[in-house]
MIVEXFI-134197 format. One record per residue (C-alpha): x, y, z; residue number from 1. Coordinates in steps of 0.2 Angstrom, whole numbers, padded with zeros to 4 digits, m for minus. Example, Ala and Ser with C-alpha at 12.3 -4.5 7.8 and 13.67 -1.06 7.14 Angstrom:
BEGIN
R,0062,m0022,0039,1
R,0068,m0005,0036,2
This chain:
BEGIN
R,0519,0476,0565,1
R,0507,0489,0572,2
R,0515,0505,0580,3
R,0507,0516,0593,4
R,0507,0535,0592,5
R,0519,0536,0606,6
R,0531,0524,0597,7
R,0529,0534,0581,8
R,0534,0550,0591,9
R,0549,0542,0598,10
R,0555,0535,0581,11
R,0553,0552,0573,12
R,0562,0561,0587,13
R,0576,0548,0587,14
R,0579,0549,0569,15
R,0580,0568,0568,16
R,0591,0568,0584,17
R,0604,0558,0575,18
R,0603,0569,0559,19
R,0605,0584,0570,20
R,0621,0577,0578,21
R,0628,0573,0561,22
R,0625,0591,0555,23
R,0629,0601,0570,24
R,0643,0610,0561,25
R,0632,0615,0547,26
R,0618,0629,0547,27
R,0603,0619,0552,28
R,0585,0623,0555,29
R,0573,0611,0564,30
R,0554,0614,0563,31
R,0539,0604,0566,32
R,0520,0603,0564,33
R,0506,0593,0571,34
R,0487,0592,0570,35
R,0475,0584,0583,36
R,0458,0581,0575,37
R,0442,0573,0581,38
R,0429,0568,0568,39
R,0412,0559,0569,40
R,0398,0555,0557,41
R,0380,0551,0559,42
R,0381,0533,0550,43
R,0387,0516,0557,44
R,0397,0512,0541,45
R,0415,0518,0538,46
R,0417,0534,0527,47
R,0435,0539,0521,48
R,0442,0523,0530,49
R,0439,0529,0548,50
R,0423,0540,0550,51
R,0408,0532,0558,52
R,0396,0536,0573,53
R,0409,0530,0585,54
R,0421,0545,0581,55
R,0439,0544,0577,56
R,0456,0554,0579,57
R,0464,0545,0564,58
R,0457,0555,0549,59
R,0468,0570,0551,60
R,0479,0569,0566,61
R,0498,0568,0563,62
R,0515,0574,0569,63
R,0529,0579,0558,64
R,0547,0586,0560,65
R,0558,0594,0547,66
R,0576,0596,0546,67
R,0584,0608,0534,68
R,0603,0610,0533,69
R,0616,0619,0522,70
R,0629,0607,0515,71
R,0640,0620,0506,72
R,0637,0635,0496,73
R,0620,0634,0488,74
R,0618,0615,0492,75
R,0605,0610,0505,76
R,0598,0594,0513,77
R,0579,0593,0518,78
R,0572,0579,0528,79
R,0554,0577,0534,80
R,0548,0563,0545,81
R,0530,0561,0549,82
R,0519,0550,0560,83
R,0502,0547,0554,84
R,0489,0533,0550,85
R,0496,0520,0539,86
R,0493,0521,0521,87
R,0491,0502,0519,88
R,0483,0496,0536,89
R,0467,0503,0543,90
R,0472,0499,0561,91
R,0490,0506,0563,92
R,0500,0522,0563,93
R,0517,0522,0556,94
R,0532,0533,0554,95
R,0537,0538,0536,96
R,0551,0549,0529,97
R,0540,0561,0518,98
R,0554,0571,0511,99
R,0572,0567,0509,100
R,0581,0577,0495,101
R,0596,0588,0491,102
R,0593,0604,0483,103
R,0605,0616,0473,104
R,0601,0634,0468,105
R,0614,0639,0455,106
R,0605,0656,0453,107
R,0591,0665,0462,108
R,0579,0660,0449,109
R,0583,0641,0447,110
R,0581,0627,0460,111
R,0586,0609,0456,112
R,0581,0595,0468,113
R,0584,0576,0469,114
R,0578,0563,0481,115
R,0560,0560,0488,116
R,0550,0575,0484,117
R,0532,0582,0486,118
R,0524,0584,0469,119
R,0518,0601,0463,120
R,0501,0595,0460,121
R,0487,0605,0468,122
R,0486,0622,0477,123
R,0489,0614,0494,124
R,0499,0598,0489,125
R,0516,0604,0496,126
R,0509,0609,0513,127
R,0494,0598,0514,128
R,0501,0590,0530,129
R,0504,0607,0538,130
R,0486,0611,0542,131
R,0490,0628,0550,132
R,0494,0635,0533,133
R,0476,0634,0526,134
R,0459,0637,0533,135
R,0450,0621,0528,136
R,0447,0609,0542,137
R,0450,0595,0529,138
R,0455,0598,0511,139
R,0440,0592,0500,140
R,0443,0573,0498,141
R,0434,0573,0481,142
R,0449,0583,0474,143
R,0463,0578,0485,144
R,0461,0560,0481,145
R,0463,0563,0462,146
R,0481,0560,0460,147
R,0489,0543,0460,148
R,0503,0548,0472,149
R,0508,0564,0482,150
R,0526,0560,0482,151
R,0540,0555,0469,152
R,0558,0549,0470,153
R,0567,0557,0457,154
R,0572,0574,0450,155
R,0563,0591,0450,156
R,0567,0608,0444,157
R,0559,0625,0447,158
R,0562,0641,0436,159
R,0555,0658,0442,160
R,0552,0674,0432,161
R,0549,0690,0442,162
R,0542,0706,0434,163
R,0533,0721,0442,164
R,0520,0713,0453,165
R,0520,0696,0444,166
R,0529,0680,0448,167
R,0529,0666,0436,168
R,0534,0648,0441,169
R,0537,0633,0431,170
R,0540,0617,0440,171
R,0544,0600,0432,172
R,0548,0583,0439,173
R,0552,0565,0433,174
R,0553,0550,0444,175
R,0545,0534,0452,176
R,0533,0532,0466,177
R,0524,0518,0476,178
R,0507,0519,0482,179
R,0494,0508,0490,180
R,0476,0509,0483,181
R,0462,0504,0495,182
R,0447,0495,0490,183
R,0432,0488,0501,184
R,0425,0471,0495,185
R,0408,0466,0500,186
R,0410,0448,0495,187
R,0424,0434,0497,188
R,0429,0425,0481,189
R,0443,0412,0486,190
R,0457,0411,0485,191
R,0462,0429,0480,192
R,0449,0440,0488,193
R,0442,0441,0505,194
R,0428,0453,0511,195
R,0434,0469,0519,196
R,0447,0481,0516,197
R,0460,0477,0502,198
R,0476,0486,0498,199
R,0484,0484,0481,200
R,0502,0490,0479,201
R,0506,0500,0463,202
R,0522,0506,0456,203
R,0522,0521,0445,204
R,0534,0530,0433,205
R,0528,0549,0433,206
R,0532,0565,0424,207
R,0523,0581,0425,208
R,0524,0600,0422,209
R,0515,0614,0432,210
R,0514,0633,0429,211
R,0509,0645,0442,212
R,0506,0664,0441,213
R,0507,0674,0458,214
R,0501,0692,0459,215
R,0498,0703,0474,216
R,0481,0696,0476,217
R,0478,0681,0465,218
R,0486,0664,0462,219
R,0483,0653,0446,220
R,0490,0636,0442,221
R,0488,0623,0428,222
R,0497,0606,0427,223
R,0499,0591,0416,224
R,0505,0574,0423,225
R,0507,0557,0417,226
R,0509,0540,0426,227
R,0513,0523,0420,228
R,0506,0511,0433,229
R,0510,0493,0436,230
R,0501,0483,0449,231
R,0508,0471,0462,232
R,0494,0459,0456,233
R,0502,0458,0438,234
R,0492,0462,0422,235
R,0476,0472,0425,236
R,0460,0468,0416,237
R,0455,0482,0404,238
R,0437,0476,0402,239
R,0426,0461,0406,240
R,0418,0451,0392,241
R,0400,0446,0395,242
R,0396,0428,0394,243
R,0378,0422,0391,244
R,0372,0407,0400,245
R,0354,0408,0393,246
R,0344,0422,0384,247
R,0346,0438,0395,248
R,0356,0429,0408,249
R,0374,0429,0410,250
R,0389,0436,0419,251
R,0404,0447,0417,252
R,0420,0437,0416,253
R,0433,0443,0428,254
R,0443,0427,0431,255
R,0451,0416,0418,256
R,0445,0401,0427,257
R,0427,0405,0422,258
R,0420,0399,0406,259
R,0421,0411,0391,260
R,0433,0421,0381,261
R,0449,0428,0388,262
R,0449,0443,0399,263
R,0458,0457,0390,264
R,0472,0464,0401,265
R,0486,0477,0400,266
R,0503,0476,0408,267
R,0502,0494,0414,268
R,0489,0508,0415,269
R,0492,0524,0406,270
R,0485,0539,0417,271
R,0485,0557,0411,272
R,0480,0570,0424,273
R,0475,0588,0420,274
R,0474,0600,0435,275
R,0468,0619,0436,276
R,0467,0629,0451,277
R,0465,0647,0457,278
R,0464,0657,0473,279
R,0457,0675,0470,280
R,0456,0689,0482,281
R,0439,0698,0482,282
R,0433,0714,0489,283
R,0429,0715,0508,284
R,0441,0702,0513,285
R,0432,0688,0503,286
R,0442,0674,0494,287
R,0437,0663,0481,288
R,0446,0646,0479,289
R,0443,0633,0466,290
R,0452,0618,0458,291
R,0447,0605,0445,292
R,0456,0589,0439,293
R,0453,0577,0425,294
R,0461,0560,0428,295
R,0460,0550,0412,296
R,0464,0531,0410,297
R,0469,0529,0392,298
R,0470,0510,0390,299
R,0456,0503,0401,300
R,0438,0505,0407,301
R,0440,0508,0425,302
R,0432,0518,0439,303
R,0447,0529,0443,304
R,0444,0538,0426,305
R,0436,0553,0434,306
R,0433,0572,0435,307
R,0434,0581,0451,308
R,0433,0599,0458,309
R,0428,0611,0471,310
R,0424,0629,0474,311
R,0425,0638,0490,312
R,0421,0655,0497,313
R,0430,0662,0512,314
R,0428,0678,0522,315
R,0441,0684,0535,316
R,0434,0693,0550,317
R,0448,0697,0561,318
R,0455,0681,0567,319
R,0440,0671,0561,320
R,0438,0664,0544,321
R,0422,0656,0540,322
R,0420,0646,0523,323
R,0408,0636,0513,324
R,0413,0625,0499,325
R,0405,0613,0486,326
R,0415,0598,0480,327
R,0411,0583,0468,328
R,0419,0568,0460,329
R,0412,0557,0446,330
R,0418,0543,0436,331
R,0418,0545,0417,332
R,0401,0540,0409,333
R,0407,0524,0400,334
R,0417,0518,0416,335
R,0402,0522,0427,336
R,0390,0513,0416,337
R,0401,0498,0416,338
R,0402,0498,0435,339
R,0383,0500,0436,340
R,0380,0485,0424,341
R,0392,0474,0434,342
R,0386,0479,0451,343
R,0368,0476,0446,344
R,0370,0459,0437,345
R,0364,0444,0445,346
R,0360,0426,0439,347
R,0345,0416,0446,348
R,0349,0404,0460,349
R,0345,0389,0450,350
R,0360,0392,0439,351
R,0374,0380,0444,352
R,0387,0390,0454,353
R,0375,0405,0455,354
R,0382,0411,0472,355
R,0400,0411,0467,356
R,0395,0420,0450,357
R,0385,0433,0459,358
R,0399,0436,0472,359
R,0411,0438,0457,360
R,0400,0452,0450,361
R,0400,0462,0466,362
R,0419,0460,0469,363
R,0422,0466,0451,364
R,0411,0481,0454,365
R,0421,0485,0470,366
R,0437,0483,0462,367
R,0432,0496,0449,368
R,0434,0510,0462,369
R,0421,0521,0454,370
R,0414,0537,0461,371
R,0398,0547,0460,372
R,0396,0560,0474,373
R,0396,0578,0480,374
R,0398,0587,0496,375
R,0394,0603,0504,376
R,0403,0610,0519,377
R,0402,0624,0531,378
R,0417,0628,0542,379
R,0427,0641,0552,380
R,0445,0643,0558,381
R,0451,0654,0572,382
R,0469,0659,0572,383
R,0476,0658,0590,384
R,0493,0664,0585,385
R,0503,0665,0568,386
R,0507,0647,0571,387
R,0492,0639,0578,388
R,0473,0637,0573,389
R,0457,0629,0579,390
R,0445,0623,0566,391
R,0427,0616,0565,392
R,0417,0609,0550,393
R,0401,0601,0546,394
R,0401,0592,0529,395
R,0386,0584,0521,396
R,0390,0571,0507,397
R,0377,0563,0495,398
R,0382,0548,0485,399
R,0374,0542,0469,400
R,0377,0525,0459,401
R,0395,0523,0465,402
R,0403,0527,0482,403
R,0421,0521,0484,404
R,0424,0532,0499,405
R,0411,0521,0508,406
R,0413,0504,0516,407
R,0395,0498,0514,408
R,0387,0484,0524,409
R,0392,0468,0516,410
R,0374,0464,0511,411
R,0371,0481,0503,412
R,0375,0490,0487,413
R,0383,0505,0495,414
R,0375,0518,0484,415
R,0363,0533,0486,416
R,0368,0537,0504,417
R,0370,0553,0514,418
R,0383,0556,0527,419
R,0385,0570,0539,420
R,0403,0573,0546,421
R,0407,0584,0561,422
R,0425,0588,0564,423
R,0435,0599,0577,424
R,0454,0601,0576,425
R,0469,0610,0583,426
R,0484,0613,0572,427
R,0501,0620,0576,428
R,0518,0623,0568,429
R,0534,0626,0578,430
């Protein structure tokens, strides 16, 4: 069922109205945030799900409300409801309960939480929905698409050490998460795969640890994370054997129904992620921000085995903050080579079943989810008030041999493209 923006707003407001009534006797704070963003590209195909030359409001627009209430002593309840584009349907908005956790602070330097939590992943992970808290018009997608999920249902702790002008923070979590991974298929291979957007649900057991150092001028963060991922489709292929039909002619087997040796599979993917980030204050009101992430798949050859990062320079000039950044993401060489080999493999038309075989090769390539791209962006934010900002950005992206952020025309390979994106947004917190 598709839900309109107006319906989303009504549902969010109704849910929080009930919660406010139930906690009227407690110390309660209600806050909210919203972003209205318009973006357009110079291409007729979709980039990042929504961007094309027709323009869209869907990429960054959202509405959120947050309720924080004291239960007793040092126990608190936090709920956050959000209306935003669906994570499993390109044509719908939906309300979600982003946060729902109970926290306990036994001492000033310890915080324990249980429930649905935002993961301590990247510099702006915790506040990525609250656009007024940072100057980027859109957080670099190459970096902020790296993690398997942004939320977890489970337990988390935070330990803080203060000395002089330094604050050390150690954060850890353990829990489960569900996410929907999006693919775009250029071919139909009945009965399981139809050309177009495909969402595959995945369930994950996750654990991680992040250390952060805050000083008067700088922030440094490093994190290690592990996810054990199970797909709704069942066991996942870890490789694809090549079956020869004739000398120098053959196909990569991806379905058991195809002749050839068995397709090797794994019951779950083991994913390790290492992250590093820094925000450094420079002289003359300049700031340098950079983040790097390595997502390694330990037991399969797949496109999401990637490295990603960005580096940005910002300059504050009164209420204005212009910035420039470079960002990139690239699949590991072995997995990118496998993607390229499958994507380019074809059998001649005289081979029986050639059309289905060739469609299976393109489908297998699309299901790899491989990346090879970089972007440069120029942007500026203007602070209207302490709780509102206007932002504008031009982003230029070039893709190489793989471009999983792009929905290519069905008859084309979807690589070595250029996309220019222009965006304008208004963000507010209240």
